[in-house]
C-alpha positions as CSV (number, residue, x, y, z in Angstrom):
1,M,0.0,0.0,0.0
2,A,2.8,2.4,0.9
3,D,4.5,1.6,-2.5
4,H,1.3,2.5,-4.3
5,E,1.0,5.8,-2.5
6,T,4.6,6.7,-3.3
7,W,4.3,6.0,-7.0
8,I,1.0,7.8,-7.2
9,K,2.6,10.9,-5.5
10,I,5.5,10.8,-7.9
11,I,3.3,10.5,-11.0
12,A,0.9,13.2,-9.8
13,R,3.5,15.7,-8.6
14,T,5.6,15.3,-11.8
15,G,2.5,16.0,-13.8
16,Y,1.6,19.1,-11.8
17,A,5.2,20.3,-12.1
18,S,5.0,20.0,-15.9
19,K,1.7,22.0,-15.9
20,T,3.5,24.7,-13.9
21,V,6.0,25.2,-16.7
22,I,3.5,25.1,-19.5
23,Y,0.9,27.5,-18.0
24,I,3.5,30.1,-16.8
25,L,5.1,30.2,-20.2
26,L,1.8,30.3,-22.0
27,G,0.7,33.2,-19.7
28,I,3.9,35.1,-20.4
29,F,3.4,34.6,-24.2
30,V,-0.2,35.8,-23.9
31,I,0.8,38.9,-22.0
32,S,3.6,39.6,-24.6
33,S,1.1,39.2,-27.4
34,A,-1.3,41.6,-25.7
35,I,1.4,44.2,-25.3
36,S,2.4,43.8,-29.0
37,S,-1.3,43.8,-30.0
38,F,-0.8,40.4,-31.6
39,S,1.6,41.7,-34.1
40,A,4.3,39.3,-33.2
41,E,2.7,35.8,-32.7
42,N,-0.4,34.1,-31.6
43,P,0.2,32.1,-28.5
44,S,-0.7,28.4,-28.4
45,Q,0.4,25.2,-26.8
46,Q,2.7,24.6,-29.7
47,T,4.3,28.0,-29.2
48,V,5.2,26.9,-25.7
49,F,6.8,23.7,-26.9
50,T,8.7,25.5,-29.6
51,K,10.0,28.2,-27.3
52,I,11.2,25.6,-24.8
53,L,13.0,23.7,-27.6
54,Q,14.8,27.0,-28.6
55,Q,16.3,27.5,-25.2
56,P,19.8,26.2,-24.1
57,F,19.4,22.5,-23.4
58,G,15.9,23.0,-24.8
59,K,15.8,19.4,-26.1
60,Y,16.2,18.0,-22.6
61,M,13.8,20.6,-21.1
62,L,11.1,19.6,-23.6
63,M,11.7,15.9,-23.0
64,A,11.2,16.6,-19.2
65,V,7.9,18.5,-20.0
66,I,6.7,15.6,-22.2
67,A,7.5,13.1,-19.4
68,G,5.5,15.4,-17.0
69,M,2.5,15.6,-19.4
70,V,2.6,11.8,-19.7
71,C,2.7,11.5,-15.9
72,Y,-0.3,13.9,-15.6
73,S,-2.3,11.8,-18.1
74,I,-1.5,8.7,-16.1
75,W,-2.5,10.5,-12.9
76,R,-5.8,11.5,-14.4
77,W,-6.5,7.9,-15.4
78,L,-5.5,6.7,-11.9
79,Q,-8.0,9.2,-10.5
80,T,-10.6,7.7,-12.8
81,F,-10.0,4.0,-12.3
82,L,-8.7,3.9,-8.8
83,N,-11.2,6.6,-7.7
84,T,-8.5,8.4,-5.7
85,E,-10.9,11.3,-5.2
86,E,-13.5,8.9,-3.6
87,L,-16.3,10.1,-5.9
88,D,-19.8,8.7,-5.3
89,M,-20.9,7.1,-8.6
90,G,-24.5,7.3,-7.3
91,K,-24.3,11.1,-7.7
92,A,-24.6,12.6,-11.2
93,K,-22.0,15.3,-10.6
94,D,-19.5,12.8,-9.3
95,M,-20.1,10.6,-12.3
96,V,-19.6,13.5,-14.7
97,M,-16.4,14.4,-12.8
98,R,-15.0,10.9,-13.2
99,I,-15.7,11.0,-16.9
100,F,-14.0,14.4,-17.2
101,L,-10.9,13.0,-15.4
102,F,-10.6,10.3,-18.0
103,I,-11.1,12.8,-20.9
104,S,-8.6,15.1,-19.3
105,G,-6.0,12.3,-19.4
106,I,-6.7,11.9,-23.1
107,I,-6.3,15.7,-23.7
108,Y,-2.9,15.8,-21.9
109,A,-1.7,12.6,-23.7
110,T,-2.6,14.4,-27.0
111,G,-0.6,17.4,-25.8
112,A,2.3,15.2,-25.1
113,Y,2.1,13.7,-28.6
114,A,2.1,17.3,-30.0
115,A,5.2,18.1,-28.0
116,V,6.9,14.9,-29.3
117,K,6.2,16.1,-32.8
118,V,7.8,19.5,-32.1
119,L,10.8,17.7,-30.5
120,T,11.3,15.4,-33.5
121,G,10.8,18.2,-36.0
122,Q,7.6,16.8,-37.4
123,S,5.7,20.0,-36.5
124,S,6.8,23.5,-37.3
125,D,5.8,26.6,-35.4
126,D,3.8,29.0,-37.5
127,G,3.1,31.5,-34.8
128,G,0.6,29.4,-33.1
129,S,-1.8,29.3,-35.9
130,G,-1.4,25.6,-36.6
131,Q,-1.7,23.4,-33.5
132,G,-4.4,25.0,-31.6
133,S,-6.6,25.7,-34.6
134,N,-6.1,22.5,-36.6
135,S,-6.7,20.2,-33.6
136,S,-10.1,21.8,-32.9
137,E,-11.1,21.8,-36.5
138,S,-9.9,18.2,-36.8
139,I,-12.0,17.1,-33.9
140,A,-15.1,18.9,-35.2
141,S,-14.5,17.5,-38.7
142,T,-14.2,14.0,-37.4
143,L,-17.4,14.2,-35.4
144,M,-19.3,15.7,-38.3
145,E,-18.5,12.6,-40.3
146,Q,-20.6,10.6,-38.0
147,S,-24.4,10.3,-37.9
148,W,-25.9,13.4,-36.2
149,G,-22.4,14.9,-36.4
150,G,-23.5,18.5,-36.0
151,Y,-25.3,17.6,-32.8
152,L,-22.3,15.8,-31.5
153,V,-20.1,18.9,-32.0
154,M,-22.7,21.0,-30.3
155,A,-22.9,18.6,-27.4
156,L,-19.1,18.8,-27.1
157,G,-19.4,22.5,-27.0
158,I,-22.0,22.3,-24.2
159,I,-19.7,20.0,-22.2
160,I,-16.8,22.4,-22.6
161,I,-19.0,25.3,-21.4
162,I,-20.2,23.2,-18.4
163,F,-16.5,22.7,-17.7
164,A,-16.0,26.5,-18.0
165,F,-18.7,27.1,-15.4
166,I,-17.0,24.6,-13.1
167,Q,-13.9,26.7,-13.4
168,F,-15.9,29.8,-12.4
169,K,-17.3,27.9,-9.4
170,H,-13.8,27.0,-8.3
171,A,-12.8,30.7,-8.7
172,Y,-15.7,31.9,-6.6
173,K,-15.7,29.2,-3.8
174,A,-12.0,28.4,-3.8
175,D,-13.2,24.8,-3.0
176,Y,-10.0,23.4,-4.5
177,M,-8.3,24.2,-1.2
178,D,-10.0,21.0,0.2
179,K,-7.6,19.0,-1.9
180,F,-4.5,20.5,-0.3
181,V,-2.7,19.1,2.7
182,T,-3.0,22.5,4.5
183,S,-1.4,21.1,7.6
184,D,1.9,21.1,5.8
185,M,1.4,24.7,4.5
186,S,2.1,28.1,6.2
187,S,-0.7,30.7,6.4
188,K,1.1,32.7,3.6
189,E,1.2,29.6,1.4
190,I,-2.4,28.9,2.0
191,N,-3.5,32.5,1.2
192,A,-1.2,32.6,-1.9
193,S,-2.4,29.3,-3.3
194,R,-6.0,30.4,-2.8
195,K,-5.5,33.7,-4.6
196,V,-3.5,32.5,-7.5
197,G,-6.0,29.6,-7.9
198,Q,-8.9,32.0,-8.1
199,L,-7.2,34.1,-10.7
200,G,-6.2,31.1,-12.7
201,Y,-9.6,29.3,-12.6
202,A,-11.3,32.6,-13.6
203,A,-9.1,33.0,-16.6
204,R,-9.6,29.4,-17.6
205,G,-13.3,29.8,-17.3
206,V,-13.3,32.7,-19.8
207,V,-11.1,30.8,-22.3
208,Y,-13.1,27.6,-22.1
209,S,-16.4,29.5,-22.4
210,L,-15.2,30.9,-25.8
211,I,-13.9,27.5,-27.0
212,G,-17.2,25.9,-26.1
213,A,-19.1,28.6,-28.0
214,F,-16.9,28.0,-31.0
215,F,-17.8,24.3,-31.0
216,I,-21.5,25.1,-30.6
217,Q,-21.3,27.5,-33.6
218,A,-19.5,24.9,-35.6
219,G,-22.1,22.3,-34.9
220,W,-25.0,24.7,-35.6
221,T,-23.6,25.8,-39.0
222,N,-22.2,22.3,-39.7
223,D,-18.9,24.0,-40.5
224,P,-15.8,22.5,-38.7
225,D,-13.9,25.7,-39.6
226,E,-16.0,27.5,-37.0
227,A,-14.4,25.4,-34.2
228,G,-11.6,27.0,-32.4
229,G,-9.0,26.5,-29.7
230,L,-6.7,28.8,-27.7
231,K,-5.6,30.9,-30.7
232,E,-9.2,31.7,-31.7
233,A,-10.2,32.4,-28.0
234,F,-7.3,34.8,-27.6
235,Q,-8.1,36.5,-30.9
236,S,-11.8,36.9,-29.9
237,I,-10.8,38.5,-26.7
238,M,-8.4,40.9,-28.5
239,E,-11.2,42.0,-30.9
240,Q,-13.3,43.3,-28.0
241,P,-13.2,46.9,-26.7
242,F,-10.1,47.3,-24.6
243,G,-9.2,43.8,-25.9
244,D,-5.5,44.3,-25.3
245,W,-6.0,44.9,-21.6
246,A,-8.5,42.1,-21.3
247,L,-6.1,39.7,-23.0
248,M,-3.3,40.9,-20.7
249,A,-5.5,40.1,-17.7
250,I,-6.2,36.6,-19.1
251,G,-2.5,36.1,-19.6
252,V,-1.8,37.0,-16.0
253,G,-4.5,34.6,-14.9
254,I,-3.1,31.8,-17.0
255,A,0.4,32.4,-15.5
256,M,-1.1,32.5,-12.0
257,F,-2.7,29.1,-12.7
258,G,0.8,27.9,-13.5
259,V,1.9,29.1,-10.1
260,F,-1.2,27.4,-8.6
261,C,-0.1,24.1,-10.3
262,G,3.3,24.6,-8.5
263,F,1.5,24.6,-5.2
264,E,-0.4,21.5,-6.3
265,A,2.9,19.8,-7.2
266,I,4.0,20.2,-3.6
267,Y,0.9,20.1,-1.4
268,R,-2.0,18.5,-3.2
269,Q,-3.5,15.4,-1.7
270,T,-3.0,12.6,-4.1
271,A,-4.7,9.5,-2.7
272,K,-7.2,9.9,0.1
273,K,-7.8,6.2,0.6
274,Y,-4.0,5.4,0.7
275,N,-3.3,8.3,3.0
276,R,-5.9,7.1,5.5
277,A,-4.7,3.6,5.3
278,N,-1.2,4.6,6.2
279,A,-2.3,7.2,8.8
C-alpha cells in the first residue's frame, strides 16, 4: 500500500510540475502578445513547446515537459480507475467528474504527442496558428463525419461550457483548497495558493467559455472551420473593446494558474484512501 502511495505521489507531482512550466510560459506569451497587440505571434500550446526547444538545453527541457505531461495523463487515469478522489458514482455530478478526469487524461496525452512532434521536428511553429486551430477543426470535422455529427459537435461545446462554469465555481468558492494538505502549509502559502487559484480558474473559465461557444457555432452551422481553440479564443478577446487589456488580464490569470499548479505539485493530496490507510 505504501509503495502504491509513493508511486501515485511521484506521478501526480511530476504531472503538476509540468503543468506549472506550461501554464506560466503560456501566460507570459499571452501577456507579450497583448502588449504587442498580436503583431508578433499568436500564443498556443505549440508556441510553448517551440520556445522551450529553442532554449539552451531545450531538447532536454522539452523531454522533461513531455514526461511530465505523460505522468499527468496517467495521474488523471489513476484518478478515474482507482477513484482516488472517492467520488460517489451514485451522484450525477461525481459521475460527470469521473468521466471528465478520463477525458482530461486523453487531452494531456494528446498534448504530449504534439510536444513529441515538435521535439522530433515533425511539426513546425507557425506563430501558433497551426496546432491549436487545426486540432479543434480536426475534432469537429471527425465528429461531423458521424451520424448526427453536428449535434455531437454542439454537445461537445456544451460539455466544454459546463467545464468552464466549473472553473468559475472554483474561482468563486476556492473549494480546490479542500484538496490541499494545508497542515503542511504556512498561512502565507495557503493564502497565496487560494488567490492564484482564483485568478487562474477565472481565466480558464473565460477561455473555455469561448472555446465551447466556437464548437456550438461549428455544430450549428455544420462547418468545422468555425471550431476554435486557444488561438481563436485569444483573438476573440483581442477583438473586444479594450481587448489588449482584457487579454493581458487573461495572460496574468493563466500564468497564475501555473503558479497554482506549482503549489499542487508540492501540497496537493494525491490519494485519500491510501493516505488514510497509512495514517
